N, C-alpha and C positions, 0 to 999 in steps of 0.2 A: 105531457104530450107535446106542448109547444117547444120545450127544450130539445126533445128528440128530433123534431122537424128541423129546427135551426141547425143542429149538428149535421143532419143529412145534407142540407143545403151547402154547408161549408165544405164537406167532403166532396160533393159533386163539383163545386167550383174549383177545388184543388186539383181534381182529376182533369177538368178541362184545361187548366193552366199547364199541367204537366204535359198533356197531349200537344198543346200549342208549342211548348219548348221543344218537344221531340221533333215536331214537324219542321222547325226553322233552324235548329242548331245541330251540327254534326258532333257526335260523341265517339270516343273510342273506349276500350275496356279499362284504360288507366284513369279515366275520370278527369282529364284536362285537355285543353285545346292549345293549338300553336299560337304564337304571337302573330297577329294579323298585320300590324303596321309598325315600321321602323320610324322613329321620329328624328333623332339628332345624333350625330351630324347628318345633315341632309345629303342626298345623293349628289356627288360631284363636289363636295366640300374640299377645300385645299388648305393645307396647314404647313407652315415652316416650323419644324421642330427646333426647340432651343435647349441648350445644355444648362438647364437650371433645375436644381433638385426638386422643387415643388411645382414645376410647370406641368399642367395636366389638361386633359380633354375629357368631357363627359359624354357618354353614350346613353341614349334614352330610347324607349319603345313603349308601346301600349301593353298593358297587362293582358294576360290570357283571359278570355271571356268565361272560361270554365276552369274551375280548379285553382289550386295554388302551387304551380310547378316551380321547380328550381330553374333559374335562367343562366345561360352561358353565352357569352359573346364569342362568335366564331369568326376568325380572320382568314381571308383568302388572298392568294397572290394575284398578279395580273391575269393569269390564266384560270383564275377561280378555282385553284387547288388549295385545300385547307392547309394552313401553316401554323395555326395556334388557337388555343381556347383560353378564355379567362372567365372565372366565375363572377357573377354579378355581385354587387355590394350586398352586405349583410348576409354573407354565406349563400348568395344566390337567391335571396328572397325579394330583393328590390328590383324594380324595372329600370335600373340604371347601373352604370359602371364608371368609376373614376379611373382613368388610365393616365399614368405619368408619361411625359414625353420620352423619358429614358426607356420605358417599356415599348412604346410605339417605335422608337428608333431601333430597338432590337428586333421587333416584328418586321420592320421594313428591311432590315438586314437579312432576315430569314427569307424574305420574298425576293432577294437578289438585288435590292436597291443599294447602290454603293454610297459610301459616305460623301456628304456634300453634293448629293445628286437627288433629283426628284423622281417619283414613280408612283404607281397606282396600287392601292390595296382595296379590298372589299370587306364589308362586314355584314353579318346577319346575326340572328339570335336563335338559339335552340332552347326549347322548353322541355323539361324532363321530370319524370316522376316514376318511382317504383321500377327503375331499370329501363323504362321506355323513354323515347325522346321524339320530338317533332321539330323540324326546322321550320322557320317562318316561311310561308309560301310567298311572301313579298320578295320582290327582286332585291338582291343585296345592294347596299349603298356603296358607291365608289368613294374612296377617300384618297386624295392625292397628297402625299407628304414629301417634304424635302428633309433629308437627314442632315444632322449637323456633322461637322468635319471629323471630330474625334471618334474613336472606335470604342464602343461599349464592350465590356468583358462578357463573354458567354458564361453559362454555368459550368460547362465542361469544354475541354479542348482536346482534339485528337490530331495525330500525325498521320498523313497519308501521302501517296504520290509514287510515281515510278522510281524515283531515286531514293525512296525511304526503304526501311527494312520490311515494311508491311504491305507494299503493293498499292495498286490503285483502287481496289475494292473498298468502298467506305465501311462495309461491315467488318473488314479486317483491320481498320485503322486502330492505332494504339492510343489509349487515353493517357494524357500527361498527368503528372503529379500536381495536385492543386495546392499552392502555397498560401492562398488567401490574398486579399487586397488586389485582385485582378492579375495575379502572377501564376504562371504555370511552368513546370520544369520537366525535362526528360534527358536521359543519357541515351544516345542512339547513334547509329551510323547512317550517313547519307552518301550516295554514289551518283548524285544528279539532282533532278528537280523534285521538290516536295511542297506540300501545302499543309496548312492547319485548317480543320473544320470544326464546327461546333456540335455536330452530332454524327453518330455512325449508324443511324437508322434510316429507313426510307423517308422521303420527303425533302422539302426545300432545306438548303443548308447555307450557312454563311461560310465563306472561304477567305482565308487570310494567308498572307505571305510576308516576305521580308525584302526590303530594298535598301541597301547601304545602312543596315542596322535599324531601319525604321519599320514599324509594323504597317502593313497595307491590308486593305480589304477589297474584295471584288471577285467576280466569277473566275477571273484568270489569275488571281493573286497567287504567287508562288515564291519559293526561294530555291537556292541550290547549295550543295555542299559536297565535299569529297573527304571523308574521314569520319572518325568517331568524335562526337561533340557532346558537351553539356550545353543544352539549349534552354534559355530563360526568356519566356515571353512575358512582357510587362505591359498590360493594356493601359494601366494608369499613366505610365510614362510614354506609351506608344512606341516601345522599343522591342527588338529581338536581339538578345546577346547570344552569340554562338562562340563558345570556347572550345578550341580543338584539343582533344586529349591525345597527345603524341605517344604516350606509353604509360602503362601501369606495371609496376614491378613488385614481386614478393621480396621484402626486405628482411632477411634474417640478421638480427642486430649484431650477433657475435662477429660474423664475417660477411658483410653485405656483398652479394654477387651482382655486379653490374649487368650481367647477362640474364638475370632471372626475370625476364619479361613475361607477363601473363598474356595469354591469348584472348582476344575479344571474341566472345561466343554469341553475341547478339543480345538485343533487348536490355542493354545496360549491364551486361554480365561479363566478367573476366575470369579465366581459369588457369591454374597451373598445377601440375603434379609435384608433390613434395614427399620427402621422407625426413622426418625431423628426429634429431638426436642432440645431445649436449645441452647448451643453453636454450631455454624455452621462449625467449623474447623475440618478437617479430612485429612488423607493421607492413604497410604498403606505401610505396613511393610513386607519385604520379608526376608527369610533366604535362602542363596545360598551357598552351600558348607560350611555350618557352620558359615558363616559371615552374620551379620545383615545389611540389606539395607533399605533405604527409597525410595519408589516410590512415589514422590510427585510433588509439584509445582516447577517451575524453580528458583524461588526466595525464600529466607528464610521467607519472609513475603508478603503474597498476600494482597495488599491494597484494600480498598473498590472500588477504581477507576479501579482496575485490574479485579474485579470480572466479570464473564460472565453475560450477560443480559438474556440469555436463556439456553437451555439444550445442546447446541452444541457450539463449538468454540475452538480456540487454547488454551484457558485457561484450557482445560481438558486434555492436553497432559501430559504425564508422564516424569519426570526427575529423573534419577536413580543415587543414590550415597550411599556410605557406611555410616552407622549410626554413628559410632564412638562415639563422645561425644555430638552429636546433641540432643537437648532436645525434649520433647514430642510435642512441638508446632510448631517448625520450619518446613518450606517447606510444609505447609499444604495448601490444597484447602479450598474453602468455599462453602457450599451448598447455592443455591439461596433460597430466602424466600418462594417461592411457594411450595417448597418441604417439608416444616415443617409439621410434622404429616402425611405425605403421605407414605404409605407402598409401597416400590418399590424394585427392584433388582439392585444393583450396580454392574457394569461389568467392569473388567479390561481387555482390549483388546490389546494383543501383537501378534495378528495374522499377518502373512506376507502380507495379503491383505490391512491392514490398512495403510493409508498414513503416520501416525506416531503412536507410541505407546500412547494410551490414555485410558480414562475411560468414561463410559456413564451410562445411566439408562434404565431399562426396567420396564414396568408396566403391571398389570394383568387385565386391562380393554381394551375394544375394542377401538383401535386407530382410532376414527372417529370424525372429527371436526363437530361442530354443528353451523349452521347459527344463528346470533343474531337478536334480534328485535331492530330497531332503535328508539331512544327517541327524540333527538333534534339535530339540529334545525328541525322544521316541514318541511314537503314536500312543495315545492313552496315558501319557505322562501326567503328573500332577504337581502342583506347587502351592505352598501356603505362603501368602504374602505377609510381609511385616514392614514396619516403618523404619527399619534400620537404614541409616545413610549408606549409600553405595550398594545396597542390595539389588541384585539384577539377575536376569536369566538370559543366557546366550543362545541364540538361534543360529544354526549353521546349515549349509547346503553345499553340494558339489558344483561350484561355478565352472563355467567353460574355461579351458586352458588359455593362458595369455599368449601361447604360441600361435593361436588362431586369432587373426585380426578381428574377426567378428566376436570372438569370445572376449578379447581384450576390451572391446568397446561396448560390451553388454553391461548394463547397470541393473541393480536388483532392488526390489522393495518388498519388505515383509508386510503381509496383509493379514489382518485378523477378521474373522467372520463370526456371526452368532449362530450360523446354521451349517450343517454338514454338507449341504449342497453348494456351499461357497457362493451364495448369492447376496447375502446381506453383510456388506463390509462395515465394520465398526471401528477400525483403526488401521493406521499405516505407519511404518517406520522405514525411512530411506536408508539403504545400505551402500548406496553409490555403486562402486565397482568391486566391492568386497564379497567374500563368501560367507560372511557371518555378520551379525549385528547384536549388540547388547540392548536389552529392553529393561529399564529400571522397574522395580516393584511399584513405584508410584505411577509409572506409565501403564503397567498392567492393571493396576487398580482402576484407573480411569477407563481403560478399554473394557474391563469386566462390567463396570457400571453401565457403559454404553450398550453392552450386550444384554442388559436386563438382569444380571446376576444380583441378587439381593445383597444389601449391605451386610457385611460380616458373614455372608452365606457362601455356599459352594455351588459352582455351576461349570458348564463346559464352554470353552472357546475352541475355534478351529482356525488353523493358520496355514498359509501357503506362501509361496514366493513368486512374485511377478518379475519376469525377465523383460528388459526393454533394450532393443537394439534400434537406435535412431527413433523412428516413430512406430515401430512394430513391437508388439508385446505378446507374451505367452505366460500362462499360469501353470504352476506345478500342481501335483495332487495335494490334497490337504491332510492334516493330522489334527487329532483332538488333544486338547490340553485342558485338564480339569483344574480349576482355579478356586482356591479358598481366599476370599477377600480379607483385607486387613480389618482388624478390630478398629473401632472408631478412635479418633484422636481424643485423648483424655480431656475432660472438661475441668479437671483439678489435678494437682500434682503435690506429692508429699515427699519428705525425706525422712528416713528412719535408719536405724542400725547402730551398733556399738561405736563405730567410728564417727558418728554424727554427734551433735550436741544433745540429741534428744533420746539416745539409747533406743530402747524398744518402743518408745512413743513415736508419734507422727507429728511432724511440723509441716503445715501447708506452705507452699510457695506462693508468691504473689502472682496472680493471673494477669497477663498482659493482653490477652485476646489472641484469636487465631492460632490456638494451640501452643502459645508461648508462655513460659513461667520463669520467674527469677527469685533468687534469694541471696542474701549476704549471711554467711554462716561459717562456723569453724569445723574443720575436719581433722581427725587424728589418724595416726598410723595403726590403730587397733586392728589386729589381724582378722577380726570378725567382719570388718568392712562396713559398708553402708550401701543402700540402694534407694531408688525412687519408686513410688507407687502412684496409682491413680485413685486410691482410697485409703481410709484409715482403719481398715480391717484386714484380718489375716488372708482373706480370699481375694484381695485386690491384685490387679495386674502389677508385675514388678519389672523395673527397667534398670539397666546399668549403662554407664557411659564409658566407652572405650575408643581411644583414638579420635575423639571429637564427634563420635557417632552415638546415637541412642539405640540400644538394642533391648528388646524384650527378653528378660531372662530372670530365673529365680535365684541366680547367683548374686554375690555381693562383690563390691569393688573395694580394694584397700588403697587408701591414699598414700602416695609416695612421700608426702611431707606434711607434717602438722602445721597448719596455717589457717588464716581466715581467707575465705574465698568468696568471690562473686560467681554465681552459677546461673547460666541462662540455658534453659531447655526449649528447643523448638521442635515439637513433635510433628508438625506439618512437614518440615524439611528433614526430620530425622537427625538433627545435629545438636551439639551441646558445646558450651563454652565455659571453661573454668579459668578464672583469673585470680591470682594471689593479691590480697590487699595488705599492705604493710604501712606502718608508721602514720596512722591517721592523726592529724594535728589541726589545731585552730591557729590562725594567724591573721595579722593585719598588714597593710602595705609597708609601714616602717619596719615592723618586725621581720617581714619577709626579706628585706634587703639590707637593713642596718643592724638589727638586734636579733639575729636568728636564735640566740639563746632564749628569747622570750616566746618562741613558738611553743604552744602548749600541746603536748601529746595527750591524746585521749585513749585511755585504756579500754580494751574491748570487754564488754560486760556479758555478751552472749545474745543470741537471737537477733543479730543485726544492729545492736546498740553499742555506741561508744560513749563514755561518760567520764568527765573530770570534775571533782568536787572541791569547793573552796579555793579556787584559783584566782589570782589577780591578773586581769587581762591587760592592764595599762602600765606604761612607764610615766614617771613624773614629767609634767609639762608636754606630754605628747597627746595631741587632741584629735588625731585621725580616728573617726568612729567606725570605719569600714572593717569588715572581717569576712573570711570565708574559710574553707577547709582544703587541705592538701593531703594526698596519700600517694604512695607508689603502687600502681596497678601493673602487675607483671613487670616491675622495674621502671615503669614510665611515670613521671610526675604528672598527677592528674588533679584537676580542680573540681571540688564539689561546692556548688553555690546557688545563688538566686538566678532566676531567669524571668524577666530581666533584672539587672541589679537595682537595689533600692536607692532612692534619692531622698533628699530632705533630712530633717532631724527626727529621731525617735524620742518623743517627749514623755511617753508613758509606758509602763511595763506591759509587754504583750502577754496574752494568755498562751498556755502551751497549745501547740498545733495551730497557731495563728497562720492563716494561709499565706501571709507575706513571707513566712520563714520556711516555705517548702524548699526542699533540696533537689537540685537537678545535677546530673553529671553525664558526660564530662562537659565542663565549660570550655569552649574552644580556646579562648585567650587565657591560657593557664598562668601567664605572668602579668596580665593586666591588673591594674588596681581597681578599676570600676567594674570590669566584667565579672558578673556573678557575686557582687558584694552585698552582704547584709549590713544592717546598721545596729550598733550598740546603743544602749540608752544614753541620751545626750548628757545627763547629769553625771555620768561616770567618766566623762572625758578628762584626761590629764590627771587622774587620781590613781596613785599607786598603792592604795590601801583597801579600796573597796573590792569585795570578793564576789565571785559568782560561781554557780554550778553550770557546766556546759554539757548538754546532751545532744548527740547526733543520732537520730532514730531512723535507721534503714531497715526496720523490722518488717517482715511480710504481714504482720498483724495490724499495721497502721494503714489507713487508706492511702495516705500520701507520705512520702519520706519528708522529714522536717528536722530542724534544729531548734533547741529551746535553751535560752539563757535565763537562769533563775537568779535574780539579783538579791543578794543576801544582806547588804548594808544600806 
């Protein structure tokens, strides 16, 4: 009972306290109060701003008595009109703000205080929370500042004025290109007085001008010009550079026309109508302040591989340099072929809105793309994909006639879809300006996979052609194509057949990974031929090699010449390589160059093995213990050896398949003595009576190719 009474007393006291707070403190719905007192700098404080990176001034105020709002310092000009806001420290949570002198200098400029002059600012604090805010009811504090003499760069810079292209309305002022480090640039025309301003919105503004090449700031700051200029404002240097552009010409490199002057169209843009034929090289020549310039390609020679494939791209950007001794051809662009004999307007665009200075084309026809009529394959056609190299399907349509300029400039893209409504695109193939395009079976395999057709299964794709004229596109009607996907890439490969070493049996090829297999083997000209399989049973898939391509077929291939071959199958690429191996031999450096009669030929034994029995590898008093193997591979001398070459002496007989005697090929330095060298047993050096057996094992049955010297004496 006593505990209950105590709790009631606590609740009553809490209620009285809440009532007292309600009586003496004003609340609003957002649960915070305004800042009641500004502390520092005090009202009337004066400060000479200094041009020092870390110079600063602290602003402080009392915290709100209710809530934890976000604080913002509000600056006012001499007429007490707001000119800027700065969030308090710690993302607005602290009741203070550290302001750099450079920031205060910029605010003073916004208030109309000129460099090296003094003037009044006012500051107060806004408290805000949940979208609501309350300004401090305290009278704003006056802060008298004297600006330093140099001019701080604004965030943005605009051109305005009666003598500018953009008139006197600040809202219509043109923003200049920002180059960084306090630099701004614009190509524009002046016909009298102009100014630069730091914002084109309502409110106080900083105004800048130019006097004898120096940047000035002040309410009446201005400059004057008469012509088209490249203007560079550099706040760091305090300069304004105005270069007069006397002319811009279209320069056709084959026969430059001195009268091909381009018309200035405003906003940094020049235009000229052209009809191009014959040589396709061109650039632009400008005269700026009496100096000749080339506005051209970034490299002195645009190679055919660098040419654009369409009417847009980085290849159209302008690179500007003095002409000097540069000839009439260098740094030229190249018109693409579809523009031949097409009348158009070529446009040089140095407007500040452009991502980069570049050139483009305009045309006098309605820019509307036209859907094409499809030709082949027929609707509801089907195709069974295979891994044969070069296998493809051609898609064709009736393109617009080249006699029509719009048709000539229309490019096409073949688009594949997984649905008949042509809504879910799963693949694209660019046809550029052609009326057909080939799609390889490997590409169709990937597209079918993207469409969700099961591996080795059958399903439907839909295709249509997208026409594009400049930035306008149109899509044709669609057609269905039933696709049977490729059977998987074999995980094993075998050779069989009467023309192989193995007759009706099967010999596995060495797997190299990623669908690649290889073998060293002998082929004969037996008319029954040979083929490759993916298994060692009669129902295995069968493949033949024709013209360097792998094709799935039950047929056999007859070898044109009986020989030993190196065979490489790449099922992923659908390609094969057959190279004839001749005259496999053992040799050492001295034998290679001085005693070629002592090169030891290794007879082929079958299944990738060469072997010579009871041979003497040394000459008397010859103590070079290095050796390797040579053969002619398709007539080219090729080295088979160690990688890297062995060093030191071999003092004990190695076991067969010793990892040091693994064989690699080809060794790049075919004539080098050390490159790819193995080592003979040191005790055999200089002895012309000790015999050995030499085996070179390139069989697919061994894990690694190797050579083995069996020492007999």
